[in-house]
Backbone as CSV, one residue per row, in Angstrom:
resi,resn,N_x,N_y,N_z,CA_x,CA_y,CA_z,C_x,C_y,C_z
1,UNK,262.101,83.601,170.997,263.024,84.017,172.036,262.673,85.446,172.439
2,UNK,262.660,85.692,173.719,262.328,87.000,174.267,263.495,87.436,175.148
3,UNK,264.460,88.167,174.580,265.654,88.595,175.306,265.952,90.043,174.957
4,UNK,266.228,90.858,175.972,266.475,92.282,175.797,267.773,92.650,176.501
5,UNK,268.605,93.468,175.831,269.815,94.030,176.425,269.748,95.543,176.264
6,UNK,269.901,96.263,177.371,269.815,97.721,177.348,270.943,98.322,178.174
7,UNK,271.434,99.471,177.718,272.348,100.287,178.517,271.788,101.693,178.506
8,UNK,271.632,102.261,179.685,271.091,103.615,179.774,271.257,104.182,181.162
9,UNK,270.629,105.329,181.366,270.695,106.011,182.662,269.309,106.091,183.287
10,UNK,269.257,105.967,184.610,267.990,106.034,185.328,267.383,107.419,185.227
11,UNK,266.107,107.464,184.911,265.373,108.713,184.816,264.960,109.183,186.203
12,UNK,264.707,108.235,187.096,264.300,108.548,188.464,264.867,107.483,189.393
13,UNK,264.851,107.754,190.670,265.329,106.779,191.655,264.438,105.539,191.624
14,UNK,265.018,104.366,191.888,264.191,103.154,191.949,263.168,103.243,193.074
15,UNK,261.979,102.727,192.808,260.917,102.678,193.807,260.800,101.228,194.270
16,UNK,261.009,100.997,195.556,260.982,99.639,196.114,259.676,99.411,196.850
17,UNK,259.018,98.304,196.528,257.790,97.886,197.222,257.935,96.406,197.558
18,UNK,256.995,95.907,198.337,256.979,94.492,198.703,255.605,93.921,198.374
19,UNK,255.603,92.704,197.825,254.334,92.045,197.532,253.693,91.588,198.843
20,UNK,252.468,91.078,198.766,251.779,90.599,199.964,252.516,89.422,200.605
21,UNK,253.322,88.711,199.821,254.121,87.614,200.386,255.550,88.066,200.698
22,UNK,255.734,89.399,200.841,256.991,90.008,201.271,258.150,89.813,200.286
23,UNK,257.874,89.781,198.994,258.919,89.685,197.971,259.212,91.095,197.466
24,UNK,260.486,91.513,197.526,260.828,92.864,197.073,260.719,92.998,195.552
25,UNK,260.209,94.133,195.101,260.138,94.456,193.676,260.438,95.941,193.511
26,UNK,261.359,96.250,192.608,261.723,97.647,192.348,261.349,97.996,190.917
27,UNK,260.955,99.243,190.714,260.643,99.736,189.382,261.376,101.055,189.165
28,UNK,261.792,101.275,187.928,262.393,102.549,187.542,262.327,102.669,186.030
29,UNK,262.588,103.861,185.533,262.615,104.098,184.093,264.050,104.310,183.657
30,UNK,264.360,103.789,182.472,265.703,103.869,181.917,265.661,104.665,180.614
31,UNK,266.517,105.673,180.507,266.646,106.452,179.272,267.711,105.786,178.416
32,UNK,267.316,105.363,177.214,268.219,104.645,176.300,268.265,105.407,174.978
33,UNK,269.466,105.823,174.578,269.620,106.544,173.317,269.473,105.592,172.135
34,UNK,268.857,106.083,171.074,268.768,105.314,169.830,270.090,105.410,169.083
35,UNK,270.333,104.449,168.190,271.592,104.399,167.448,271.630,105.356,166.265
36,UNK,270.590,106.099,166.028,270.531,106.980,164.867,269.946,108.322,165.283
37,UNK,270.093,109.303,164.424,269.528,110.618,164.697,268.236,110.784,163.912
38,UNK,267.369,111.628,164.419,266.094,111.904,163.758,266.272,112.905,162.630
39,UNK,265.167,113.337,162.052,265.207,114.277,160.935,265.824,115.616,161.329
40,UNK,265.701,115.974,162.597,266.266,117.245,163.063,267.750,117.131,163.403
41,UNK,268.329,115.929,163.220,269.758,115.725,163.464,270.103,115.386,164.896
42,UNK,269.106,115.307,165.750,269.367,114.978,167.155,269.073,113.513,167.422
43,UNK,269.829,112.958,168.348,269.640,111.572,168.749,268.407,111.483,169.640
44,UNK,267.518,110.575,169.322,266.299,110.414,170.112,266.535,109.418,171.243
45,UNK,265.701,109.515,172.261,265.833,108.680,173.452,264.516,107.977,173.725
46,UNK,264.609,106.706,174.102,263.439,105.949,174.544,263.484,105.853,176.061
47,UNK,262.319,105.923,176.681,262.204,105.796,178.137,261.483,104.483,178.413
48,UNK,262.207,103.541,179.015,261.724,102.175,179.149,261.533,101.840,180.619
49,UNK,260.348,101.309,180.946,260.051,100.906,182.319,260.716,99.570,182.619
50,UNK,261.376,99.508,183.778,262.114,98.320,184.202,261.520,97.816,185.514
51,UNK,261.412,96.486,185.631,260.954,95.835,186.859,262.046,94.862,187.302
52,UNK,262.426,94.938,188.569,263.467,94.069,189.131,262.916,93.406,190.386
53,UNK,263.206,92.131,190.556,262.663,91.365,191.674,263.744,90.934,192.658
54,UNK,263.302,90.649,193.877,264.048,90.026,194.963,265.289,90.826,195.383
55,UNK,266.406,90.147,195.613,267.606,90.792,196.153,268.116,91.892,195.220
56,UNK,268.027,91.646,193.901,268.467,92.676,192.953,267.640,93.945,193.099
57,UNK,266.366,93.800,193.439,265.501,94.969,193.647,266.022,95.794,194.817
58,UNK,266.377,95.119,195.909,266.909,95.834,197.077,268.261,96.469,196.761
59,UNK,269.102,95.757,195.998,270.398,96.322,195.608,270.210,97.573,194.744
60,UNK,269.264,97.531,193.843,268.996,98.701,193.000,268.588,99.888,193.859
61,UNK,267.711,99.662,194.808,267.262,100.745,195.692,268.427,101.332,196.474
62,UNK,269.342,100.456,196.923,270.436,100.884,197.788,271.625,101.488,197.050
63,UNK,271.875,101.088,195.808,273.143,101.439,195.171,273.043,102.268,193.889
64,UNK,271.861,102.455,193.341,271.751,103.305,192.155,270.663,104.346,192.370
65,UNK,270.772,105.425,191.630,269.776,106.485,191.733,269.674,107.209,190.398
66,UNK,268.881,108.246,190.368,268.678,108.999,189.132,270.029,109.394,188.542
67,UNK,270.225,109.097,187.247,271.472,109.417,186.564,272.464,108.279,186.513
68,UNK,272.273,107.245,187.329,273.180,106.100,187.312,273.104,105.393,185.964
69,UNK,274.261,104.930,185.485,274.282,104.171,184.245,274.287,102.683,184.584
70,UNK,273.390,101.934,183.941,273.272,100.497,184.187,273.125,99.750,182.863
71,UNK,273.468,98.473,182.919,273.204,97.556,181.806,272.183,96.552,182.314
72,UNK,271.183,96.299,181.489,270.088,95.402,181.873,270.010,94.283,180.852
73,UNK,269.831,93.071,181.327,269.377,92.018,180.416,268.159,91.379,181.044
74,UNK,267.190,91.112,180.193,265.926,90.592,180.689,264.997,90.242,179.542
75,UNK,263.698,90.401,179.802,262.693,90.039,178.803,261.588,91.084,178.794
76,UNK,260.924,91.213,177.644,259.798,92.131,177.533,258.552,91.434,178.045
77,UNK,257.772,92.171,178.803,256.519,91.638,179.340,255.406,92.651,179.080
78,UNK,254.261,92.161,178.660,253.090,93.033,178.512,252.020,92.546,179.471
79,UNK,251.272,93.498,179.990,250.169,93.171,180.890,249.104,94.241,180.726
80,UNK,247.926,93.958,181.243,246.870,94.962,181.177,246.114,94.987,182.496
81,UNK,245.438,96.095,182.715,244.642,96.281,183.932,243.566,97.310,183.642
82,UNK,242.622,97.421,184.550,241.584,98.441,184.430,241.919,99.593,185.362
83,UNK,241.876,100.817,184.824,242.183,101.979,185.650,240.970,102.362,186.503
84,UNK,241.081,103.459,187.240,240.018,103.901,188.141,238.727,104.233,187.412
85,UNK,238.834,104.587,186.133,237.657,104.925,185.334,237.084,103.724,184.593
86,UNK,237.627,102.531,184.854,237.132,101.325,184.212,237.674,101.105,182.805
87,UNK,238.656,101.909,182.383,239.235,101.739,181.059,240.393,100.751,181.122
88,UNK,240.500,99.919,180.085,241.564,98.929,180.025,242.858,99.617,179.595
89,UNK,243.906,99.403,180.372,245.221,99.976,180.093,246.209,98.851,179.823
90,UNK,247.125,99.096,178.896,248.156,98.126,178.548,249.523,98.686,178.929
91,UNK,250.365,97.823,179.461,251.701,98.220,179.898,252.710,97.268,179.288
92,UNK,253.770,97.831,178.723,254.908,97.042,178.248,256.111,97.449,179.076
93,UNK,256.820,96.475,179.614,257.969,96.757,180.476,259.012,95.668,180.299
94,UNK,260.199,95.936,180.784,261.277,94.947,180.757,261.438,94.399,182.164
95,UNK,261.335,93.087,182.288,261.602,92.423,183.558,263.076,92.032,183.534
96,UNK,263.860,92.638,184.404,265.311,92.454,184.403,265.691,91.142,185.088
97,UNK,266.471,90.357,184.377,267.077,89.166,184.982,268.391,89.542,185.660
98,UNK,269.049,90.559,185.114,270.353,90.969,185.624,270.508,92.473,185.454
99,UNK,270.991,93.152,186.485,271.277,94.582,186.432,272.740,94.767,186.801
100,UNK,273.509,95.332,185.887,274.928,95.618,186.135,275.082,97.115,186.343
101,UNK,275.711,97.505,187.455,275.958,98.918,187.737,277.220,99.325,186.987
102,UNK,277.119,100.294,186.079,278.242,100.669,185.229,279.034,101.859,185.741
103,UNK,278.551,102.544,186.728,279.349,103.581,187.366,279.168,103.479,188.871
104,UNK,280.166,103.951,189.582,280.104,103.867,191.036,279.446,105.113,191.594
105,UNK,278.987,105.018,192.817,278.370,106.160,193.471,279.390,107.293,193.592
106,UNK,280.648,106.954,193.876,281.693,107.970,194.015,281.938,108.696,192.696
107,UNK,281.966,107.964,191.574,282.206,108.623,190.288,281.031,109.514,189.905
108,UNK,279.814,109.088,190.256,278.642,109.928,189.982,278.696,111.210,190.806
109,UNK,279.039,111.071,192.104,279.107,112.238,192.974,280.190,113.207,192.497
110,UNK,281.327,112.657,192.063,282.397,113.507,191.556,281.938,114.240,190.305
111,UNK,281.240,113.543,189.414,280.742,114.157,188.182,279.706,115.241,188.500
112,UNK,278.816,114.955,189.464,277.769,115.910,189.815,278.328,117.134,190.535
113,UNK,279.393,116.947,191.327,279.951,118.053,192.101,280.921,118.911,191.304
114,UNK,281.391,118.429,190.179,282.324,119.183,189.359,281.535,120.047,188.386
115,UNK,281.427,121.337,188.713,280.619,122.214,187.874,281.405,122.789,186.712
116,UNK,282.734,122.805,186.808,283.538,123.419,185.759,283.612,122.519,184.537
117,UNK,284.062,121.298,184.722,284.234,120.378,183.598,284.024,118.960,184.117
118,UNK,282.777,118.490,184.206,282.478,117.240,184.888,283.155,116.010,184.297
119,UNK,283.498,116.010,183.031,284.104,114.828,182.427,285.568,115.039,182.070
120,UNK,286.131,116.183,182.468,287.509,116.529,182.138,287.771,116.426,180.640
121,UNK,286.800,116.830,179.852,286.943,116.808,178.402,287.125,118.228,177.894
122,UNK,287.860,118.358,176.835,287.980,119.640,176.174,288.963,120.596,176.828
123,UNK,289.447,120.283,178.013,290.402,121.149,178.680,291.792,120.693,178.277
124,UNK,292.251,121.136,177.118,293.506,120.632,176.575,294.683,121.560,176.830
125,UNK,294.459,122.683,177.459,295.542,123.614,177.723,296.419,123.052,178.836
126,UNK,297.718,122.881,178.574,298.591,122.335,179.621,298.789,123.336,180.747
127,UNK,299.183,122.816,181.924,299.426,123.682,183.065,300.547,124.668,182.766
128,UNK,301.581,124.200,182.052,302.725,125.043,181.719,302.898,125.008,180.210
129,UNK,303.094,126.161,179.611,303.308,126.212,178.167,304.633,125.538,177.840
130,UNK,304.645,124.737,176.785,305.847,124.025,176.373,306.291,124.581,175.024
131,UNK,307.547,124.999,174.959,308.127,125.457,173.710,308.924,124.306,173.123
132,UNK,308.562,123.869,171.935,309.222,122.711,171.328,310.702,122.970,171.054
133,UNK,311.102,124.232,170.931,312.517,124.548,170.711,313.343,124.316,171.967
134,UNK,312.692,124.230,173.135,313.408,124.017,174.390,313.787,122.548,174.600
135,UNK,313.249,121.658,173.798,313.571,120.245,173.937,314.936,120.027,173.295
136,UNK,315.959,119.560,174.071,317.326,119.512,173.565,317.534,118.553,172.391
137,UNK,316.879,117.410,172.422,317.050,116.451,171.334,315.837,115.546,171.254
138,UNK,315.772,114.801,170.208,314.657,113.891,169.991,314.700,112.776,171.027
139,UNK,313.682,112.668,171.894,313.705,111.622,172.925,313.561,110.218,172.347
140,UNK,313.171,110.095,171.101,312.983,108.782,170.493,314.069,108.450,169.477
141,UNK,315.192,109.166,169.515,316.214,108.964,168.492,316.784,107.543,168.518
142,UNK,316.803,106.893,169.672,317.348,105.543,169.773,316.266,104.470,169.702
143,UNK,315.066,104.868,169.365,313.957,103.922,169.321,314.244,102.832,168.305
144,UNK,314.111,101.596,168.738,314.314,100.463,167.844,315.743,99.962,167.830
145,UNK,316.671,100.694,168.444,318.052,100.239,168.487,318.264,99.353,169.713
146,UNK,319.270,98.540,169.659,319.589,97.629,170.744,320.066,98.407,171.966
147,UNK,319.611,97.972,173.138,320.015,98.590,174.390,320.917,97.612,175.119
148,UNK,322.096,98.076,175.527,323.036,97.213,176.236,322.940,97.500,177.729
149,UNK,322.757,96.423,178.501,322.680,96.539,179.955,323.795,95.697,180.539
150,UNK,324.602,96.329,181.383,325.690,95.626,182.055,325.139,94.912,183.283
151,UNK,325.789,93.836,183.662,325.328,93.040,184.801,325.274,93.855,186.084
152,UNK,326.203,94.760,186.283,326.220,95.565,187.509,325.147,96.657,187.485
153,UNK,324.433,96.862,186.330,323.327,97.827,186.247,322.028,97.260,186.791
154,UNK,321.958,95.949,186.933,320.716,95.302,187.376,320.526,95.501,188.883
155,UNK,319.285,95.712,189.320,319.028,95.984,190.734,319.097,94.751,191.622
156,UNK,319.243,93.565,191.091,319.248,92.355,191.916,320.519,91.579,191.799
């Protein structure tokens, strides 16, 4: 069985070309983090070449770009060719059967345009300081107790 599942971010914008029989094919590289850290304590990343065919290739060109997060399922393919110097070169790539876009263009633009705190993380200071002594009573004091609702309290 030859099946691959990847989630990562595009290293570069997809490159769209057409075969001699006018079939669209897109290629791009995907940065995929490893599940473990290296000896230096940092998480390593693999850069994997992806090939997408037909309508999905055109969709990739139109709707994702460098930094987009995608999920890919497909298969590993190896091929070889001779370079300009006559040397045999080997290529391993993933041919995508399915590409799922995991973030929208709007969310990417918002993240890229927000220079202060792009993910709204770590900013835990509330807009207004709250003094716990100012809270008159425990808002959960009746939690778990029965609530009585009169018929005339209902909105219908």
